[in-house]
PLY file of the C-alpha trace (Angstrom):
ply
format ascii 1.0
element vertex 270
property float x
property float y
property float z
element edge 269
property int vertex1
property int vertex2
end_header
5.61 22.17 10.93
5.34 18.39 10.96
1.94 16.73 11.34
3.51 13.58 12.84
1.98 12.74 16.22
3.48 9.44 17.42
4.18 5.81 16.63
2.45 2.99 18.43
1.73 -0.71 18.60
-1.57 -2.53 18.93
-2.38 -6.23 19.31
-4.83 -7.14 16.54
-5.56 -10.32 14.58
-3.17 -12.17 16.86
-0.07 -10.09 16.10
1.63 -6.85 17.08
0.85 -4.17 14.51
3.03 -1.07 14.44
1.76 2.21 13.04
2.61 5.89 12.68
-0.10 8.49 13.25
-0.25 11.88 11.55
-2.67 14.78 11.93
-5.19 13.35 14.33
-8.23 15.23 12.96
-10.84 14.38 10.37
-11.94 11.02 9.03
-9.45 8.23 9.81
-7.39 7.15 6.81
-5.42 3.91 6.98
-2.48 3.84 4.56
-1.01 0.43 3.61
2.35 0.59 1.80
3.77 -1.77 -0.81
5.77 -4.97 -0.70
9.07 -3.61 0.69
7.97 -0.26 2.08
7.86 0.04 5.87
5.44 2.66 7.20
8.09 5.31 7.75
8.92 5.44 4.04
5.42 6.83 3.35
5.76 9.55 5.97
6.22 12.31 3.38
2.83 11.40 1.87
1.14 11.05 5.25
2.40 14.50 6.29
0.37 16.10 3.51
-2.69 13.86 3.85
-2.81 14.74 7.54
-3.94 18.23 6.66
-7.40 16.76 6.10
-7.40 13.27 7.63
-6.46 11.35 10.75
-3.76 9.24 9.08
-2.47 5.89 10.29
0.38 4.36 8.26
0.69 0.66 8.99
3.66 -1.70 8.92
2.31 -4.84 7.25
3.29 -8.02 9.06
6.84 -9.02 8.21
7.90 -5.41 7.66
9.01 -2.47 9.78
8.28 -2.90 13.49
5.23 -5.19 13.21
5.36 -8.88 14.11
7.57 -11.04 11.91
9.16 -14.46 11.87
8.78 -17.94 10.39
5.52 -18.85 12.13
3.26 -16.18 10.60
0.92 -16.42 7.62
1.94 -13.79 5.07
-0.84 -14.53 2.61
-3.15 -11.87 1.23
-6.16 -12.93 3.31
-4.28 -12.80 6.61
-2.80 -9.40 5.79
-6.22 -8.11 4.72
-7.73 -9.28 7.99
-4.95 -7.44 9.85
-6.24 -4.13 8.49
-9.82 -4.58 9.67
-8.65 -5.95 13.03
-6.36 -2.94 13.44
-9.27 -0.54 12.90
-11.43 -2.46 15.36
-8.68 -2.47 17.99
-8.50 1.34 17.78
-12.30 1.64 17.77
-12.38 3.19 14.30
-15.97 2.68 13.19
-15.67 4.48 9.83
-12.49 5.01 7.85
-10.93 5.28 4.40
-8.29 2.91 3.05
-5.39 3.87 0.77
-3.04 1.16 -0.43
-0.08 1.16 -2.77
0.81 -1.85 -4.94
0.64 -4.87 -2.59
-1.17 -2.63 -0.10
-3.84 -1.90 -2.70
-4.48 -5.62 -3.13
-4.69 -5.99 0.65
-7.25 -3.23 1.07
-9.41 -4.61 -1.73
-9.41 -8.01 -0.09
-10.13 -6.40 3.30
-13.17 -4.63 1.83
-14.58 -7.73 0.14
-13.95 -10.05 3.10
-15.40 -7.53 5.57
-18.09 -5.56 3.72
-19.62 -4.25 6.96
-16.38 -3.12 8.60
-17.00 0.62 8.20
-14.80 1.17 5.13
-16.00 4.36 3.43
-13.75 4.75 0.38
-10.75 3.00 -1.15
-7.80 4.44 -3.06
-6.02 1.73 -5.06
-2.60 3.00 -6.11
-1.22 0.96 -9.03
-2.09 -2.53 -7.71
-0.47 -5.51 -9.47
-3.03 -7.09 -11.79
-0.99 -10.18 -12.53
-2.47 -13.56 -11.66
-3.03 -17.07 -13.00
-2.85 -17.01 -16.78
-2.13 -13.29 -16.84
0.83 -11.06 -17.69
3.63 -11.25 -15.13
4.21 -8.45 -12.69
6.97 -6.27 -14.24
9.02 -6.02 -11.04
11.41 -8.97 -10.77
12.10 -10.90 -7.58
15.93 -10.55 -7.64
15.54 -6.77 -7.35
13.82 -7.27 -4.00
15.87 -10.17 -2.69
19.28 -8.81 -3.63
18.62 -5.44 -2.01
17.15 -6.98 1.16
20.11 -9.32 1.58
22.54 -6.46 1.10
20.65 -4.38 3.65
21.09 -7.11 6.26
24.83 -6.46 6.14
24.38 -2.69 6.17
23.97 -0.28 3.28
23.72 3.45 2.67
22.21 5.83 0.17
25.12 5.33 -2.21
24.65 1.55 -2.16
20.93 2.01 -2.87
21.71 3.83 -6.12
22.05 0.48 -7.87
18.42 -0.32 -7.02
16.74 3.10 -7.02
18.75 5.31 -9.41
16.07 7.98 -9.85
15.39 8.56 -6.15
16.78 11.44 -4.14
19.61 10.86 -1.68
17.18 11.36 1.21
14.76 8.76 -0.18
17.55 6.27 -0.79
18.99 6.78 2.69
15.63 6.10 4.32
15.10 2.95 2.30
18.63 1.78 3.10
17.98 2.33 6.80
14.72 0.35 6.92
14.92 -2.29 4.21
16.51 -4.83 6.57
13.18 -5.00 8.45
11.52 -6.61 5.40
11.44 -10.33 6.17
12.37 -12.20 3.02
9.76 -15.01 3.35
7.04 -12.37 3.74
8.22 -10.66 0.56
8.39 -13.97 -1.32
4.83 -14.86 -0.29
3.45 -11.49 -1.36
5.22 -11.76 -4.71
3.94 -15.31 -5.13
0.40 -14.08 -4.45
0.80 -11.44 -7.16
0.96 -14.33 -9.63
-1.15 -17.04 -7.99
-4.06 -15.01 -6.60
-6.33 -13.29 -9.13
-7.42 -10.03 -7.51
-9.88 -9.22 -10.31
-12.67 -11.03 -8.49
-12.45 -8.36 -5.79
-13.03 -5.45 -8.17
-16.52 -6.72 -8.95
-17.39 -7.13 -5.26
-16.12 -3.84 -3.83
-18.68 -2.61 -1.27
-17.41 0.99 -1.21
-16.52 3.66 -3.80
-13.01 3.19 -5.18
-10.43 5.24 -7.06
-7.88 3.38 -9.18
-4.70 5.44 -9.60
-2.53 4.27 -12.49
1.16 5.03 -13.09
1.53 6.19 -16.68
5.11 4.87 -16.88
4.82 1.95 -14.49
3.81 -0.84 -16.83
1.81 -2.47 -14.03
-1.66 -1.49 -15.29
-2.10 -1.14 -19.03
-4.99 0.10 -21.16
-6.51 -3.37 -21.54
-6.36 -3.83 -17.76
-8.18 -0.54 -17.21
-10.90 -1.65 -19.62
-11.30 -5.02 -17.90
-11.45 -3.44 -14.45
-14.01 -0.89 -15.63
-16.08 -3.76 -16.98
-15.92 -5.56 -13.64
-16.65 -2.42 -11.60
-18.31 0.25 -13.78
-18.47 2.75 -10.90
-14.73 2.76 -10.21
-12.99 6.08 -10.86
-9.78 5.98 -12.91
-6.97 8.53 -12.58
-3.63 8.38 -14.42
-0.38 10.01 -13.31
1.25 10.15 -16.71
4.81 11.08 -15.71
5.19 8.63 -12.83
6.47 5.10 -12.55
5.07 2.57 -10.11
6.31 4.52 -7.08
3.97 7.35 -7.97
4.49 9.89 -5.15
8.27 9.44 -5.38
8.20 10.22 -9.10
5.47 12.90 -9.16
4.46 14.01 -5.68
2.12 16.76 -6.84
0.70 14.53 -9.57
-0.23 11.96 -6.95
-2.36 14.52 -5.11
-3.86 15.89 -8.30
-4.98 12.35 -9.16
-6.37 11.87 -5.66
-8.26 15.14 -5.90
-11.29 15.41 -3.62
-12.25 11.74 -3.95
-11.95 11.06 -0.22
-14.06 14.08 0.65
-17.06 13.12 -1.46
-20.20 11.72 0.18
-22.18 8.72 -0.96
-21.58 5.04 -1.61
-21.79 2.54 -4.45
0 1
1 2
2 3
3 4
4 5
5 6
6 7
7 8
8 9
9 10
10 11
11 12
12 13
13 14
14 15
15 16
16 17
17 18
18 19
19 20
20 21
21 22
22 23
23 24
24 25
25 26
26 27
27 28
28 29
29 30
30 31
31 32
32 33
33 34
34 35
35 36
36 37
37 38
38 39
39 40
40 41
41 42
42 43
43 44
44 45
45 46
46 47
47 48
48 49
49 50
50 51
51 52
52 53
53 54
54 55
55 56
56 57
57 58
58 59
59 60
60 61
61 62
62 63
63 64
64 65
65 66
66 67
67 68
68 69
69 70
70 71
71 72
72 73
73 74
74 75
75 76
76 77
77 78
78 79
79 80
80 81
81 82
82 83
83 84
84 85
85 86
86 87
87 88
88 89
89 90
90 91
91 92
92 93
93 94
94 95
95 96
96 97
97 98
98 99
99 100
100 101
101 102
102 103
103 104
104 105
105 106
106 107
107 108
108 109
109 110
110 111
111 112
112 113
113 114
114 115
115 116
116 117
117 118
118 119
119 120
120 121
121 122
122 123
123 124
124 125
125 126
126 127
127 128
128 129
129 130
130 131
131 132
132 133
133 134
134 135
135 136
136 137
137 138
138 139
139 140
140 141
141 142
142 143
143 144
144 145
145 146
146 147
147 148
148 149
149 150
150 151
151 152
152 153
153 154
154 155
155 156
156 157
157 158
158 159
159 160
160 161
161 162
162 163
163 164
164 165
165 166
166 167
167 168
168 169
169 170
170 171
171 172
172 173
173 174
174 175
175 176
176 177
177 178
178 179
179 180
180 181
181 182
182 183
183 184
184 185
185 186
186 187
187 188
188 189
189 190
190 191
191 192
192 193
193 194
194 195
195 196
196 197
197 198
198 199
199 200
200 201
201 202
202 203
203 204
204 205
205 206
206 207
207 208
208 209
209 210
210 211
211 212
212 213
213 214
214 215
215 216
216 217
217 218
218 219
219 220
220 221
221 222
222 223
223 224
224 225
225 226
226 227
227 228
228 229
229 230
230 231
231 232
232 233
233 234
234 235
235 236
236 237
237 238
238 239
239 240
240 241
241 242
242 243
243 244
244 245
245 246
246 247
247 248
248 249
249 250
250 251
251 252
252 253
253 254
254 255
255 256
256 257
257 258
258 259
259 260
260 261
261 262
262 263
263 264
264 265
265 266
266 267
267 268
268 269
């Protein structure tokens, strides 16, 4: 039986933020997807997490059903502030954060900008560690832009094969249905921030325990990156999902949860 409860909208940080809620019991867990992943595409992960947590999957601004358009700031700081404002608007005084890729960068920045916001633990799923003077992010912009532009005209699971050849038909169909809601300027700004904003400064300042989940086949975080991050934040926990690419739960659903383990159930702080 599904753990999905409802979708909703809340006005927070000056915009409409859309979310999907699963489970409804336990510690709140806010899940922030990646650069072109509306909230609904993470529903299959939220369904399982909702067995233990009160899960809210957010549409980042410029994606899904949240506010979008040319007048918004799509920078990392604004998107990080959205998360904390969302929690405050729903009167969530203590909560966990789980972010994938871009979402992982957003939750790190949320935690360091708002160290007293009630964030208990962070799960950082394969965040881009590119930045000024660093190795480029392995995902290339045309992959995003070309698929978004095609989605604006209408596409189906078969069309999505060219972009996501290893995904199931169901996964490709869902992405094809929702990709048109990803506002291209928002995607461009996030990608630009991957290369112009050095997120490493946030690792050293994390005010809450963190788990860094690394895709063994993703190429996003390499051994030297793990060593640098561990040097910046010695208390961070590292978990590798060896047989997964960057989209970890798509590639190895069970491996994702093995890597997560009981981290979010453990007491204590940094």
